[in-house]
N, C-alpha and C positions, 0 to 999 in steps of 0.2 A: 339398559332397561326398554322396554319395548312398551310403549302405550296402545293400548285396542279399547276403542268405545264400545266393544261387545263383550258380554259376559264370555267366561272361559269355555263354555261349551259351544258357543258361535264364534271362534275367532275367524277376522277377515269377512265378515257379514258387512255388504255395503251398504243395504237400506233394511227397512222392515219387509220388504218383499223380498230378499234373501241375496244371494250371491251372483246378482245378473252378470252372464258373459257367454260370450259364445263358446268358450270351453276350448277351443282348438289350439293347438301348439305343435310347432314342426318336431320331428323326432332331433333334428340338427340343435334345436336349443336345449332340450332335456340331457343330449349326448354333451353339449359344451358345459352344461351343470354337474353333468357327473365326472368329466374329464379334470374339471377346476376343482370340484369341492369334494369329489368322490361323493356324492348324495345321489342315489340310484333311484327313481320313480319306478313303480309299478302297479299291480291291484292294490286294492281298489280304489287309490286315487285317481289313478289311469283306468278308465272306463271302457275305452272303447280304441281300436287301432285303425288308423285309415292309409291307403297307399296314396292320397296325394288329395288336391282341391282343385276342382273343374270351373272355372267360369264359363258360364254361357250367355249368349247375345239374347237379346230379349226373345226373337222368336225361337229360341232353342234349338237353332240348326248349326251353331257353331260353338264350340268349346277349346278351350286353352287349358292347360295345365299349369296352375299358378304356383304350385308348391310340391314337392315330393311328400315322402313318407311324413305321417304324424300320428298324433293321440288325440282322442277327447278327455279331459278331465272331468271329475266330478271336481267342481267348483266348491262344494258343501266339505269334502272329505280332504281336498288336497291342504287346505290350511292348517290343518290339525295334523298332518304329517309334519308341514313345517314347523309348526310349533314344536313338537316331540325333536324333530332336530334341532333347533335353537337350544331348548332346554338341556339336551344331551349336551351341550357347549358350554353351558353356563349362565346363558340369557334370562334375566328376570321378567317378567309380564306383569303389568298393571292392569288389569282389567275393567271395564266400565266406566274408562276414563276417556274425558274428551280433552283435547290440546287446543286452546285458543288464542294466545297469542306468545310469540318469542319474547325472551328476555334477550337483552343486550348490553355491553358494557366496553366501551374504549373502541367500538367500531366492530366486536365480534358478537356473536351468537352465543350464548352460553347457556341456553334452556327454555323451556316453557312453562306457562302457565294454564291453569286450564280446571275442570272440575272433575272429580273424584265419581267414585259408583252412587256416592248417597247425594251427590249435589254440593260438595263442601268443594272450596277453593283449594287448590294445590298449586307448589312450584318447586320444579324438576330442573336441576342443573346437570349439564352435560358438555364435555369438550366438542363435541360435533352432534348436531341435529341433523337427523336424516329425515326429509320431509315424504311420507309416502300416504298424504289423505287424499288425492284424487284431485281431479282436474279443476276444480274451484277452489283448492285449498287458501284458506283464509291465513295460513301460514305464510305461505310464498305472498300473497296478495298483500298482507300488511308486515310485508320484511321491514323491519325498523333502522336497517343500517345500508350505506350504499353499496349497490353493486351492480353487475352485469346482467342479472338474473331477471328476466320479464316477468312482471306482477299479472299482467292481464291477458286473457286470448279472447281475438275475435270471435264475435258469436257465429259469424260463418263458418269457423275452422272448428265448431262444435256439431254434433250429430245425434240427435235422440235415437236411440236405439230400445227395441224391446224384444222379448222372446219368450216362447213358452217352450217347457220339457213334456215332450206328450210321449204317450204310449198310444199304439194305434194298431186296426187291422189292415191288411195289406190290400188295397185296392187294383187298380190296373197297373202293370209292371211298366213301367217307363223310368227309365235311368237318367233322363234328364230331370226328374222330379225327386226322385230317392233313389239311392243305392247304399247298402251296408258298406260298401268300401271306398268310397270317396265322398270327401265334403263337396257342396254346392255352393256355388255363388252366382244369383241371377243379378243381372245387369238390367234394369227395367226403369225408365222414366215415368211410367204411370204407376206403378205399385210401391217404387221405392225412388221417388224424386230426387236426385242431386244426391244418391246414395247407394245402397247395395240392398239385396236380400237372399238370405241363406238357410239351407236344408243341410243340417251336421249330424250325421247318423251317430246316436248312443248306441246301437246293436241293430237287430234285425227287425225289432218291431218299435224302437224308439228313437227318437229324434230331437233336438236342439233346433227349433226353427223361428225365425224372426228377421226384423230389417231394421235399416236404420235409414233417416232421413234428416237433411237440412231444413230449419226453419223457413228460412226464405225458399229453399226448392219447393217445399210442401205446398207454400202460399203460390209461389208460381203455377205448379201443377193444379191446384184446386181452382184458380182461376180460370186456367184454360179448358179445365172440364166441366166448370161450374158444379164444384163438388165441395163439401166442407167435411172432407176426410181428415182425421187426424191419426197419429201413430196407431192407437189401437186399433182401429177400426181398419186400416190398412192392412194390418197385421192378421186380423180374423180373415180378410178375405183372401190373403196371401196362403192362409192355411186353407181355406174354403176350394181354393182354386187347384189345389195339388192333386191329382188324380191318383197318387198312390196313398195318400194317407185318408183312412175310410175309418170311421168311429172314433176320433181324437178324442183321447181325456188325459188331463194332468197326471202325470208321474208321483204317484204318492206313496212311494216306497221311503223307508227312513231316511235313506241318502240323498232323497229328493224333496222331503218335507220340507215345506215353507221356502221352497226354492224353485218351483215350477213354472212360475208367471213373475215377470217382473220388467223393469223399465230402466235405464241409465243414460246419463249424458257422456259422450265418448270424444277426445280431441281428434281432430283429424287434419294435423298439419306435421310440419317438421317437431323434431324435439324442442326443447328451451334451447335457445343458441349458446346459452352459458347455465350451468347447473349447480354450478357453486359460488359460496361466498365465505368470508369469514367464519369458520366454524359450522358450517351449514352448508346442505345438499339436497336437491330434490331426486326423485325418481318414481318410476311409473307413471301413471297419469297425471301425478301433481310435477311430471317433467314433459307431459304431452307428446309420452312416448309411443302411444298406439300408430301404428303404419297409416299412413293417410289413405290408402284406397280401400281398407279392409277391415280398418279399425282393429287389426289384431294387436292386442299389447300383453300376452304372456311371455312370447317369445324376447320380444325389447326389451322388457321388464327382467326377464332372465339375464341376459347380456348385461344391461347396464347395472343389476345388482351385483354380480360377483366383480365386475371391474370396480365398482364403487367400495365394496367391503375391503379388496385387498389396498385400493388408495386409502382409506382412512384408517386402516390397520397399520400402513408404513407411517401415513402422518402422527398416529399417536405414539408410535414407537419412536420416531424422532421430535417429540413433545414439540411439534408445530402444525396449527391446523389451520393457518391462514389460507387465503383465496388460493395464493401460489402453488401452496403444498397440495393442495386438493384438485388443483388443474388439471392433473394427469386424468383424472374420470372424462373431462372435455373431450380432451385428445383422443384417447383410448376408445371410448364408446364412438366417437366420431370416426376412426379409422376402420373399426372392426364391424360397426352395425350402422350407425348413424349417417353416414355419407351419402345413402340413396334415399333418403327420406324427403327433402326439398324437391329433388327431381321428380317424386311419387306425389308430391302434394301440388305441383305443375300439372301431372296427368290428371289428377282427380278433377282440377279446376277445369282442365278442357272437356275432360267427360262429360261433365255438368253443362256443357253449353250444346250438346248434341243430342238429337233426337233419336228415337229408337230404329227410326230406319236407317239413321246413320252410323250407328253403331253395328246394325246388322252388316251393313255395308263393309264398314272398316274393317270387320273381325272376319269376313269370308274372305276379302280382297286383299287386305292390306298388311297380313301378319305372315312373314315368312318363316320356314322352319327354326332359322337364328333367332328371329324375334320370340317364337313361342319358349325356345330354350332358354332365351334370358329373362323372361319372364318366371320359367319356372323358378331359376336360379336366384331369383329375387333382385333383380338387375332391370335397369331401364332398358325396353326394346329400340332399335333404331329406326324400325320403319324402313327398311331398305327397298323395300316394293315400290316406295313412292318416288323413287329416283326418276326425273323426268326423262332422263337420257335413256332411260331402259326401253326400246320400242316397244317389246313384250308386254309392258304394264300400261303402256298409253291408254288403252281403251278401257283399264281400270280406274286410271286415275281420273280421265276425263267424264268418269261417270258420277265422280263427285269432284271436282277440283277443289273446293275448298276445305273438303275434310281431308286431300292429300295434302295441303299447304299448312294445315292446321298440325296433323301428323308430324310434320317436317320440322316444323319450329318447337314440336313439345321436345322431339328427339336431340335437336341440337341445344334447344335450352338446357337439357337433361345433360348431355356433356358438360356442359359450360359450369353447371351446378356441381355436378361429381367432382370435376376438376378442383374446383373451388372448395369445395369441403375438405377434398383429401389434404388441403392445404392448410387445415386448421391452424392457428396461431401455437406453439409451443408452450406461451406463457401468455398472463394476460396483458403484457404491454402493446402487443399488437392487434388486441382483438376489436377494437373500435373500428378500425379500419376495415380490417376482414367483415366484420359485421354488416358496416353501411354497406359494402360493395355487393352482399348477398343480399339485404334488403333492396337494394335499387333494381337487383335483376329479377327478382320477385314482383316489384311493384309493377314492374313492365307487364310482367305475367297477367298480376290481375286487373290490370286495364285491358289486354287485349281479348282474356278470355271471359268479360261479363256475360252471366248466363242468359239465355233466350228465355223470353215470357212465355212463350209459345212452344209447348212440349207435345210431340205428335209419338 
């Protein structure tokens, strides 16, 4: 049984503002889905194809290919396709239902209680409950049994994001602001403090454009520049500054109706260190799966969902849905996708301490071809150009010695965290020691990378 608080005509809708999302997903993610489940996505749920994602420095003078080929989904139509695929396999749906609390018995989750489409209370039992209700999930927060799952997320690990889906006329030709062939991410501490901004093409004259900021980062930015901006005012300023987008208007076709403008809270930390309990698992934003650097959540959720589905199926066949039986979900996701996320969390924290000038300088001088390839492959760069023993690099290092030191620290910490994560315990017995070591490593980073109050 699948519970959805929306009516059958609007599956997967996040809020009354629609299916707010950046809409981008890598080709590798969809290929993973196809090879493991035989599900091939195409038109109309796939709206546009791109060659990759470029990340631009604040001055637009340096770019790095962040990922290879991918797609822009139509997030209103994609859930409809998912429902059809699930129904073909016999999955039943309960529409307009809100899950409010978990049922528990003898240390196991046994179902949920909530309200149906008429507002009447209901009670549904299940051998396994999978929570995909978002980053602030009340099911996870009020989990009524003992578990290693973290209930709460730190507010500094949440970013407020918002975006428009716009149709527009072409103004100036400038591929640093818009190109139909690539998704663009702009790093800019003025327009997207402690976050990121994006221009994702959905056609020749159609775009998903928006940004994300942390609350503390926005507060620091407003103090620095004596501003009173909020998320929406920054998005509007970002759109106005785009020289390619002329005469923008909300996309109002049927496929975009009630979805052209919206905002959403997105987790930007590593995934929950444990994602299972007796009879229970978290996935998607409820498990804090979006990548820390760009908040991309569709790809990680595809990997996690496929892995979780296989683990749950095996547990049901064995008639054992305890924590240990579901533990393989933790292990396999960490090995295939999650092992990098703590290191990207560290890089995100470091970037938040830098000024625009430092980001410009660092991207221009400290990224080697090997670093760029690592970023493209979703790996953490080594920043080898900051090795002080290389005389050819001394003049660049001395140009910003603190920046060079910070990058090297970040690279070394990344290597430590990746190694630790690839040693994720195969069973719950060793989890506490593993988790405590991870937290100690991350606490050191949080203390070292306290954000600057003055951004330039």
